Residue frames relative to the residue before (quaternion, step in Angstrom):
aa qw qx qy qz dx dy dz
M 1.0000 0.0000 0.0000 0.0000 0.00 0.00 0.00
A 0.4223 -0.7161 0.5005 0.2417 3.54 -0.83 0.99
A 0.6318 -0.5492 0.3844 0.3892 3.57 -1.21 0.54
S 0.6410 0.5444 -0.3255 0.4323 3.57 1.10 -0.73
D 0.6351 0.5471 -0.3209 0.4408 3.60 1.23 -0.48
I 0.6177 0.5379 -0.3414 0.4611 3.60 1.27 -0.25
S 0.4122 -0.7148 0.5123 0.2382 3.56 -0.79 1.03
P 0.6283 -0.5412 0.3872 0.4031 3.61 -1.15 0.47
Q 0.6295 0.5396 -0.3370 0.4460 3.57 1.06 -0.75
S 0.6726 0.4860 -0.2951 0.4737 3.58 0.92 -0.91
E 0.6366 0.5291 -0.3219 0.4595 3.56 1.03 -0.83
Y 0.6177 0.5496 -0.3319 0.4542 3.60 1.06 -0.81
I 0.7018 0.4629 -0.2730 0.4676 3.56 0.81 -1.00
Q 0.6487 0.5259 -0.3212 0.4466 3.59 0.95 -0.86
H 0.6428 0.5114 -0.3279 0.4667 3.59 0.99 -0.78
H 0.6764 0.4948 -0.2946 0.4592 3.59 0.99 -0.77
L 0.6837 0.4607 -0.2909 0.4854 3.59 1.20 -0.30
V 0.5323 0.5972 -0.4083 0.4396 3.58 1.30 0.23
H 0.3432 -0.7415 0.5453 0.1874 3.56 -0.89 0.98
L 0.4481 -0.6129 0.5657 0.3218 3.50 -1.30 0.38
N 0.1746 0.8082 -0.5310 0.1852 3.56 -0.09 1.30
N 0.6858 -0.4931 0.3512 0.4041 3.53 -1.35 -0.03
L 0.5739 0.5763 -0.3852 0.4361 3.59 1.28 -0.09
G 0.3192 -0.7442 0.5169 0.2774 3.54 1.04 -0.83
E 0.7492 0.2529 -0.1748 0.5867 3.59 1.28 0.21
K 0.6819 -0.4855 0.3464 0.4235 3.56 -1.32 0.15
Q 0.4889 -0.6510 0.5005 0.2942 3.56 -1.01 0.88
S 0.3094 -0.7842 0.5144 0.1572 3.57 -0.81 1.03
A 0.7289 0.3886 -0.2347 0.5125 3.62 1.02 -0.75
I 0.5748 -0.5913 0.4441 0.3504 3.56 -1.16 0.66
A 0.7894 0.1212 -0.0467 0.5999 3.56 0.94 -0.92
D 0.2049 0.7472 -0.6043 0.1859 3.56 -0.56 1.19
F 0.2252 -0.8312 0.4988 0.0981 3.55 -0.13 1.36
S 0.5792 0.5757 -0.3930 0.4226 3.60 1.20 0.01
V 0.6184 0.5436 -0.3346 0.4585 3.58 1.30 -0.24
I 0.1057 -0.7675 0.6313 0.0350 3.57 -0.98 0.93
N 0.2035 -0.7703 0.5957 0.1013 3.57 -0.62 1.16
Y 0.2857 -0.8035 0.4996 0.1521 3.55 -0.12 1.33
D 0.6478 0.5324 -0.3435 0.4229 3.61 0.94 -0.76
S 0.6587 0.4943 -0.3172 0.4702 3.60 0.94 -0.83
L 0.6385 0.5204 -0.3275 0.4629 3.59 0.98 -0.80
F 0.6806 0.5018 -0.3022 0.4401 3.58 0.83 -0.97
W 0.7425 0.4322 -0.2513 0.4458 3.59 0.67 -1.04
S 0.6416 0.5077 -0.3346 0.4676 3.60 1.03 -0.66
L 0.6601 0.4940 -0.3041 0.4773 3.57 0.97 -0.83
L 0.6350 0.5286 -0.3277 0.4581 3.59 1.01 -0.81
M 0.6666 0.4835 -0.3048 0.4786 3.59 0.91 -0.87
G 0.6327 0.5352 -0.3269 0.4542 3.57 1.03 -0.76
L 0.6622 0.4986 -0.3024 0.4706 3.55 0.96 -0.85
I 0.6197 0.5326 -0.3394 0.4659 3.59 1.05 -0.70
V 0.6487 0.5109 -0.3190 0.4653 3.60 0.98 -0.83
V 0.6571 0.5054 -0.3102 0.4654 3.58 0.92 -0.92
F 0.6537 0.4990 -0.3109 0.4766 3.60 0.96 -0.87
F 0.6252 0.5437 -0.3286 0.4533 3.60 0.99 -0.84
L 0.7054 0.4491 -0.2708 0.4769 3.60 0.82 -0.95
W 0.6223 0.5359 -0.3383 0.4595 3.58 1.08 -0.75
R 0.6533 0.5000 -0.3154 0.4730 3.59 0.94 -0.83
A 0.6434 0.5223 -0.3277 0.4538 3.57 0.99 -0.77
A 0.6695 0.4863 -0.3032 0.4727 3.60 0.97 -0.85
K 0.6760 0.5002 -0.3015 0.4494 3.59 0.98 -0.78
A 0.7293 0.4207 -0.2354 0.4855 3.57 1.04 -0.78
A 0.4291 0.7164 -0.4663 0.2919 3.63 1.22 -0.06
T 0.0349 -0.8032 0.5944 -0.0179 3.53 -1.00 0.86
T 0.4882 -0.6676 0.4775 0.2966 3.59 -1.14 0.58
G 0.5679 0.5977 -0.3737 0.4249 3.55 1.29 -0.20
V 0.7648 -0.2740 0.2533 0.5252 3.53 -1.20 -0.63
P 0.3088 -0.7864 0.5009 0.1880 3.62 -0.48 1.12
G 0.4598 -0.6555 0.5227 0.2927 3.52 -1.21 0.53
R 0.7154 -0.4514 0.3059 0.4368 3.55 -1.29 0.06
F 0.6153 0.5571 -0.3334 0.4471 3.53 1.10 -0.73
Q 0.6810 0.4794 -0.2855 0.4742 3.56 0.89 -0.93
V 0.6315 0.5337 -0.3289 0.4563 3.57 1.00 -0.80
A 0.6546 0.5168 -0.3196 0.4498 3.57 0.92 -0.90
V 0.6718 0.4892 -0.2941 0.4721 3.59 0.94 -0.92
E 0.6585 0.5118 -0.3123 0.4548 3.58 0.97 -0.83
M 0.6197 0.5246 -0.3449 0.4709 3.59 1.11 -0.61
L 0.6471 0.5047 -0.3186 0.4744 3.59 1.00 -0.78
V 0.6557 0.5092 -0.3056 0.4663 3.56 0.93 -0.90
G 0.6645 0.5073 -0.2994 0.4599 3.56 0.96 -0.89
M 0.6319 0.5366 -0.3337 0.4488 3.58 0.99 -0.80
V 0.7015 0.4542 -0.2747 0.4755 3.58 0.79 -1.00
E 0.6396 0.5309 -0.3269 0.4496 3.60 1.00 -0.77
D 0.6426 0.5132 -0.3176 0.4721 3.59 1.00 -0.79
E 0.6570 0.4911 -0.3153 0.4772 3.59 0.96 -0.82
A 0.6548 0.5156 -0.3217 0.4494 3.58 0.95 -0.81
K 0.6403 0.5375 -0.3292 0.4390 3.57 0.99 -0.78
S 0.7101 0.4594 -0.2613 0.4652 3.58 1.04 -0.74
I 0.7336 0.4066 -0.2238 0.4964 3.58 1.27 -0.31
V 0.7691 0.2876 -0.1516 0.5504 3.60 0.88 -0.95
P 0.3108 -0.8143 0.4588 0.1727 3.61 -0.34 1.21
N 0.6841 0.4996 -0.2830 0.4497 3.60 1.09 -0.65
A 0.4212 -0.7360 0.4710 0.2428 3.59 -0.63 1.19
K 0.6408 0.5217 -0.3387 0.4499 3.62 0.99 -0.76
S 0.6350 0.5196 -0.3255 0.4700 3.58 1.05 -0.74
R 0.6503 0.5283 -0.3163 0.4450 3.58 0.97 -0.86
A 0.5957 0.5891 -0.3673 0.4039 3.60 1.05 -0.68
F 0.7188 0.3743 -0.2347 0.5368 3.59 1.19 -0.49
V 0.6943 0.5187 -0.2791 0.4136 3.56 0.86 -1.02
A 0.6521 0.5384 -0.3290 0.4203 3.60 0.91 -0.92
P 0.6850 0.4479 -0.3076 0.4854 3.69 0.78 -0.86
L 0.6253 0.5396 -0.3453 0.4456 3.58 1.03 -0.73
C 0.6875 0.4739 -0.2860 0.4702 3.58 0.90 -0.91
L 0.5922 0.5391 -0.3672 0.4731 3.60 1.12 -0.57
T 0.6555 0.5017 -0.3070 0.4737 3.57 0.96 -0.86
I 0.6326 0.5220 -0.3249 0.4710 3.60 0.97 -0.85
F 0.6475 0.5398 -0.3113 0.4386 3.59 0.92 -0.98
L 0.7097 0.4391 -0.2613 0.4850 3.61 0.81 -0.97
W 0.6263 0.5535 -0.3295 0.4390 3.57 1.06 -0.79
I 0.6804 0.4719 -0.2875 0.4813 3.58 0.89 -0.92
I 0.6007 0.5526 -0.3638 0.4490 3.61 1.03 -0.72
L 0.6905 0.4740 -0.2905 0.4627 3.59 0.82 -0.97
M 0.6510 0.5032 -0.3260 0.4656 3.60 0.92 -0.83
N 0.6738 0.4933 -0.2999 0.4612 3.60 0.91 -0.90
T 0.6229 0.5685 -0.3407 0.4156 3.59 1.06 -0.75
L 0.5527 0.6143 -0.3943 0.4021 3.60 1.15 -0.46
D 0.5674 0.5972 -0.3862 0.4151 3.59 1.21 -0.39
L 0.6320 0.5392 -0.3334 0.4458 3.61 1.22 -0.38
V 0.5109 0.6156 -0.4287 0.4197 3.60 1.30 -0.12
P 0.5523 -0.6181 0.4306 0.3570 3.67 -0.85 0.84
V 0.5590 -0.6889 0.3499 0.3008 3.53 -0.76 1.14
D 0.7597 0.3688 -0.2081 0.4935 3.61 1.07 -0.65
L 0.3814 0.7588 -0.4728 0.2351 3.59 1.26 -0.02
F 0.7357 0.4140 -0.2601 0.4687 3.58 0.70 -1.01
G 0.5619 0.5713 -0.3933 0.4508 3.57 1.18 -0.37
W 0.6569 0.4900 -0.3034 0.4862 3.57 0.97 -0.84
V 0.6336 0.5386 -0.3265 0.4492 3.59 1.00 -0.84
T 0.6747 0.4903 -0.3028 0.4613 3.60 0.88 -0.91
Q 0.6265 0.5138 -0.3383 0.4785 3.60 1.10 -0.63
L 0.6585 0.5140 -0.3148 0.4507 3.58 0.90 -0.90
L 0.7127 0.4362 -0.2479 0.4902 3.57 1.06 -0.77
G 0.4907 -0.6894 0.4072 0.3437 3.57 1.29 -0.05
L 0.4491 0.6988 -0.4486 0.3298 3.59 1.24 0.33
A 0.7595 0.1834 -0.1311 0.6102 3.59 1.20 -0.45
N 0.3231 -0.8013 0.4789 0.1552 3.55 -0.58 1.16
H 0.8012 0.0249 0.0088 0.5979 3.59 1.13 -0.59
H 0.6991 -0.5084 0.3129 0.3935 3.55 -1.29 0.34
N 0.6589 0.5106 -0.3247 0.4469 3.60 1.12 -0.40
D 0.4522 0.6665 -0.4549 0.3800 3.58 1.30 -0.01
P 0.4924 -0.6828 0.4422 0.3095 3.65 -0.73 0.98
L 0.6164 0.5594 -0.3605 0.4208 3.60 1.05 -0.65
Y 0.5976 0.5754 -0.3561 0.4300 3.56 1.13 -0.64
Y 0.7893 0.3151 -0.1443 0.5069 3.54 0.98 -0.88
H 0.3046 0.7696 -0.5214 0.2074 3.59 1.17 0.33
R 0.4266 -0.7250 0.4966 0.2138 3.56 -1.07 0.88
I 0.2373 -0.8031 0.5347 0.1130 3.56 -0.78 1.03
L 0.6055 0.5572 -0.3464 0.4504 3.61 1.30 -0.02
P 0.2343 -0.8223 0.4945 0.1564 3.62 -0.03 1.20
T 0.6760 0.5116 -0.3132 0.4280 3.61 1.00 -0.72
A 0.6018 0.5012 -0.3705 0.4993 3.62 1.27 0.02
D 0.5842 0.4934 -0.3817 0.5192 3.57 1.31 0.18
L 0.4675 -0.7281 0.4193 0.2747 3.57 -0.44 1.23
N 0.5799 0.6164 -0.3675 0.3856 3.58 1.10 -0.64
V 0.6859 0.5143 -0.2846 0.4289 3.58 0.95 -0.93
P 0.7012 0.4332 -0.2960 0.4828 3.67 0.71 -0.91
M 0.6692 0.4859 -0.3149 0.4658 3.60 0.96 -0.78
G 0.6105 0.5350 -0.3505 0.4672 3.60 1.09 -0.56
M 0.6597 0.4938 -0.3015 0.4797 3.55 1.01 -0.81
S 0.6665 0.4921 -0.3087 0.4672 3.59 0.99 -0.78
L 0.6023 0.5310 -0.3491 0.4831 3.58 1.14 -0.56
G 0.6069 0.5429 -0.3397 0.4707 3.58 1.12 -0.66
V 0.6455 0.4998 -0.3097 0.4874 3.58 1.02 -0.81
L 0.6170 0.5437 -0.3383 0.4574 3.60 1.03 -0.76
L 0.6639 0.4888 -0.3063 0.4758 3.61 0.89 -0.92
L 0.6332 0.5361 -0.3317 0.4491 3.60 1.06 -0.75
T 0.6680 0.4898 -0.3104 0.4665 3.59 0.96 -0.84
I 0.6393 0.5073 -0.3323 0.4726 3.60 1.02 -0.72
Y 0.6241 0.5477 -0.3305 0.4486 3.57 1.01 -0.81
Y 0.7170 0.4302 -0.2625 0.4816 3.58 0.81 -0.98
G 0.5818 0.5666 -0.3725 0.4491 3.59 1.13 -0.56
I 0.6804 0.4670 -0.2727 0.4946 3.58 0.99 -0.89
K 0.6696 0.5179 -0.3047 0.4365 3.60 0.96 -0.90
I 0.7215 0.4445 -0.2522 0.4673 3.58 0.88 -0.93
K 0.7894 0.3425 -0.1558 0.4851 3.58 0.88 -0.95
S 0.4401 -0.6641 0.4480 0.4057 3.58 1.36 -0.25
P 0.6400 -0.5479 0.3574 0.4031 3.63 -1.06 0.59
G 0.6645 0.5113 -0.3011 0.4543 3.56 0.94 -0.91
G 0.6749 0.4991 -0.2904 0.4594 3.57 0.93 -0.90
F 0.6322 0.5343 -0.3252 0.4573 3.56 1.06 -0.78
V 0.6790 0.4720 -0.2872 0.4833 3.58 0.88 -0.95
K 0.6323 0.5396 -0.3361 0.4428 3.59 0.96 -0.82
E 0.6542 0.5181 -0.3093 0.4560 3.57 1.00 -0.85
L 0.5999 0.5722 -0.3581 0.4295 3.57 1.07 -0.69
F 0.7558 0.3936 -0.1954 0.4855 3.58 1.04 -0.83
T 0.7817 0.3605 -0.1760 0.4775 3.62 1.10 -0.56
A 0.7013 0.3868 -0.2696 0.5347 3.63 1.21 -0.05
P 0.5872 -0.1264 -0.7937 -0.0958 1.55 -2.22 1.18
F 0.6678 0.4825 -0.3084 0.4755 3.61 1.23 -0.26
H 0.1749 -0.8020 0.5682 0.0577 3.53 -0.67 1.16
G 0.0584 0.7925 -0.6061 0.0340 3.54 -1.20 0.54
H 0.3396 -0.7182 0.5692 0.2118 3.53 -1.28 0.25
G 0.8362 0.2000 -0.1495 0.4883 3.54 -1.18 0.65
V 0.8423 -0.0954 0.1081 0.5193 3.52 -0.97 -0.96
V 0.6167 0.5497 -0.3466 0.4443 3.60 1.03 -0.79
G 0.6591 0.5113 -0.3109 0.4555 3.58 0.92 -0.84
L 0.6548 0.5021 -0.3122 0.4708 3.59 0.99 -0.81
L 0.6509 0.5159 -0.3166 0.4582 3.59 1.00 -0.75
L 0.6900 0.4806 -0.2764 0.4653 3.59 1.11 -0.67
V 0.4792 0.7011 -0.4287 0.3083 3.64 1.20 -0.33
P 0.6932 0.4514 -0.3148 0.4654 3.68 0.71 -0.88
F 0.6435 0.5323 -0.3188 0.4482 3.57 1.04 -0.82
N 0.6501 0.5172 -0.3024 0.4674 3.57 0.96 -0.88
L 0.6581 0.5097 -0.3071 0.4614 3.58 0.91 -0.95
L 0.6566 0.5057 -0.3141 0.4631 3.59 0.93 -0.88
L 0.6535 0.5196 -0.3151 0.4513 3.59 0.92 -0.85
N 0.6848 0.4876 -0.2883 0.4584 3.57 0.90 -0.92
L 0.6532 0.5001 -0.3170 0.4720 3.58 0.98 -0.78
M 0.6444 0.5072 -0.3157 0.4773 3.57 1.05 -0.77
E 0.6182 0.5392 -0.3432 0.4575 3.59 1.08 -0.71
Y 0.6615 0.4866 -0.3183 0.4737 3.60 0.86 -0.88
A 0.6713 0.5037 -0.3072 0.4486 3.59 0.90 -0.91
A 0.6645 0.5154 -0.3032 0.4482 3.59 0.95 -0.91
K 0.6375 0.5227 -0.3238 0.4643 3.58 1.00 -0.82
T 0.6871 0.4981 -0.2905 0.4420 3.55 0.88 -0.96
V 0.6828 0.4830 -0.2825 0.4698 3.58 0.87 -0.99
S 0.6862 0.4857 -0.3016 0.4498 3.61 0.82 -0.92
L 0.6244 0.5446 -0.3398 0.4449 3.60 1.03 -0.77
G 0.7231 0.4298 -0.2541 0.4774 3.59 0.85 -0.93
M 0.6836 0.5067 -0.2933 0.4358 3.58 0.93 -0.94
R 0.5967 0.5712 -0.3695 0.4256 3.60 1.06 -0.62
L 0.6786 0.4672 -0.2798 0.4929 3.57 0.90 -0.95
F 0.6656 0.5080 -0.3067 0.4526 3.59 0.85 -0.96
G 0.6863 0.5178 -0.2980 0.4148 3.59 0.77 -1.02
N 0.6797 0.4926 -0.2894 0.4600 3.56 0.91 -0.91
M 0.7041 0.4564 -0.2740 0.4700 3.59 0.90 -0.91
F 0.6278 0.5228 -0.3445 0.4625 3.61 1.04 -0.69
A 0.6404 0.5104 -0.3250 0.4731 3.60 0.98 -0.83
G 0.6498 0.5137 -0.3207 0.4595 3.59 0.96 -0.81
E 0.6307 0.5300 -0.3260 0.4637 3.57 1.02 -0.80
L 0.6496 0.5235 -0.3115 0.4549 3.59 0.94 -0.88
L 0.6606 0.5087 -0.3161 0.4527 3.58 0.95 -0.85
F 0.6251 0.5212 -0.3344 0.4752 3.59 1.04 -0.73
L 0.6434 0.5131 -0.3218 0.4682 3.61 1.02 -0.77
L 0.6566 0.5011 -0.3127 0.4691 3.58 0.97 -0.82
I 0.6417 0.5017 -0.3284 0.4781 3.58 1.01 -0.72
A 0.6247 0.5515 -0.3344 0.4401 3.60 1.05 -0.77
L 0.5963 0.5838 -0.3569 0.4198 3.59 1.16 -0.61
L 0.5528 0.6016 -0.3992 0.4160 3.60 1.17 -0.48
G 0.6940 0.4439 -0.2649 0.5012 3.57 0.92 -0.90
G 0.6297 0.5516 -0.3355 0.4321 3.59 1.11 -0.65
A 0.6246 0.5479 -0.3449 0.4368 3.60 1.23 -0.29
W 0.3792 0.7452 -0.4689 0.2845 3.58 1.35 0.09
T 0.0501 -0.8065 0.5890 -0.0090 3.57 -0.85 1.07
G 0.7739 -0.2323 0.1668 0.5651 3.59 1.22 -0.11
F 0.6454 -0.5146 0.3871 0.4108 3.57 -1.29 -0.05
D 0.3432 0.6885 -0.5628 0.3025 3.52 0.37 1.31
G 0.7286 -0.4650 0.2862 0.4135 3.55 -1.29 0.32
T 0.6710 0.5077 -0.3102 0.4425 3.59 0.90 -0.89
S 0.6848 0.4901 -0.2923 0.4533 3.58 0.85 -0.97
I 0.6579 0.5002 -0.3158 0.4661 3.56 0.94 -0.84
G 0.6433 0.5209 -0.3177 0.4625 3.58 1.02 -0.80
L 0.6628 0.4909 -0.3020 0.4780 3.58 0.98 -0.81
G 0.6353 0.5293 -0.3308 0.4547 3.58 1.06 -0.76
I 0.6571 0.4815 -0.3103 0.4899 3.58 0.97 -0.86
G 0.6261 0.5449 -0.3329 0.4475 3.58 1.03 -0.78
Q 0.6360 0.5242 -0.3359 0.4559 3.59 1.01 -0.77
V 0.6682 0.4973 -0.3089 0.4591 3.59 0.90 -0.92
V 0.6802 0.4837 -0.2994 0.4622 3.62 0.88 -0.92
A 0.6975 0.4711 -0.2774 0.4632 3.57 0.78 -1.07
G 0.6546 0.5152 -0.3139 0.4555 3.60 0.99 -0.84
S 0.6607 0.5083 -0.3120 0.4558 3.57 0.98 -0.81
I 0.6594 0.5052 -0.3077 0.4640 3.57 0.94 -0.91
W 0.6899 0.4722 -0.2906 0.4654 3.56 0.87 -0.94
A 0.6274 0.5385 -0.3443 0.4447 3.61 1.00 -0.71
I 0.6472 0.5114 -0.3173 0.4679 3.59 0.98 -0.84
F 0.6708 0.4757 -0.2913 0.4887 3.57 0.94 -0.90
H 0.6460 0.5449 -0.3230 0.4260 3.59 1.02 -0.81
I 0.5461 0.6066 -0.4054 0.4116 3.59 1.13 -0.49
L 0.6291 0.5273 -0.3210 0.4724 3.57 1.07 -0.81
I 0.6536 0.5092 -0.3122 0.4648 3.59 0.98 -0.85
V 0.6192 0.5584 -0.3317 0.4414 3.56 1.02 -0.86
L 0.7186 0.4270 -0.2499 0.4887 3.57 0.85 -0.96
L 0.6560 0.5335 -0.3156 0.4306 3.60 0.95 -0.87
Q 0.6805 0.4814 -0.3065 0.4596 3.61 0.89 -0.86
A 0.6245 0.5109 -0.3496 0.4762 3.60 1.05 -0.62
Y 0.6567 0.5070 -0.3110 0.4637 3.59 0.96 -0.85
I 0.6535 0.5111 -0.3197 0.4577 3.60 0.90 -0.89
F 0.6517 0.5040 -0.3305 0.4605 3.63 0.88 -0.87
M 0.6595 0.5098 -0.3125 0.4555 3.59 0.91 -0.90
M 0.6825 0.4940 -0.2940 0.4515 3.59 0.87 -0.97
L 0.6699 0.4849 -0.3155 0.4654 3.60 0.92 -0.81
A 0.6008 0.5351 -0.3667 0.4671 3.60 1.08 -0.61
L 0.6469 0.5010 -0.3126 0.4825 3.60 0.99 -0.80
V 0.6563 0.5185 -0.3133 0.4498 3.59 0.93 -0.89
Y 0.6750 0.4920 -0.3050 0.4575 3.59 0.89 -0.89
V 0.6477 0.4853 -0.3251 0.4892 3.60 1.00 -0.74
G 0.6335 0.5225 -0.3339 0.4629 3.62 1.03 -0.72
L 0.6487 0.5111 -0.3173 0.4661 3.59 0.99 -0.75
A 0.6053 0.5654 -0.3519 0.4359 3.58 1.14 -0.64
H 0.6512 0.5130 -0.3184 0.4598 3.60 1.19 -0.44
E 0.6882 0.4732 -0.2752 0.4762 3.57 1.22 -0.40
G 0.3487 -0.7193 0.5671 0.1985 3.51 -1.25 0.55
H 0.5259 -0.6309 0.4615 0.3351 3.55 -1.14 0.60
């Protein structure tokens, strides 16, 4: 398709979906390990550091006396995750590591998802004001600040959960027991029947691990990517401004109203997706402690 065949609206959205990477253009392949999305790395690491600093400050400021509002809020979050972990992960030693990890994941995803509420063109304007982007076609102008709308980030986090479940599966059941379960569960048999069921059991278990990993990452990515697209479509209402006429004013008011309504609703999605990811991580780790 020629550049002239692309409408300004489509071009606007496509530019906003391009990452600031080492290619300088949109990634064409679904999986390309030579591509580094600098924007996703920067914003995800920044949000992670903020979460770590937030929790560090809470731990340092904790007191046995009358707690302040900040300490109460953190204690409520810690208590919530700890209660969920107790009901899902049976091993106390495992919970001592998994519960704080899931709390960090929960807050980290919330902060990353919240970046979707930042006006889509704000950082583009900032880069222009600072002279970092000379024109609208500069990749830095359209860099994406929402890491969870980049498939690499949610899938990387879900792969981390997969490695955690495998680790606890081996730790709790021993390496031999873990491997044995891969070949003998969920369908057990004796003699020839057991041997015939081995390939089927292995295939089912591998498919289960793959399905859990893909669904965990894709759920977060899909919801946040859809939210990002809706914000871009709403932004096009204001982009249709041509002057102080009835149509432009109506579209401008429509952008403010639609954007406000969607932002309020999107706050629920931001929190819900972080909670779902945290709970599923706990569930998968808890399942790794159980035998078929």
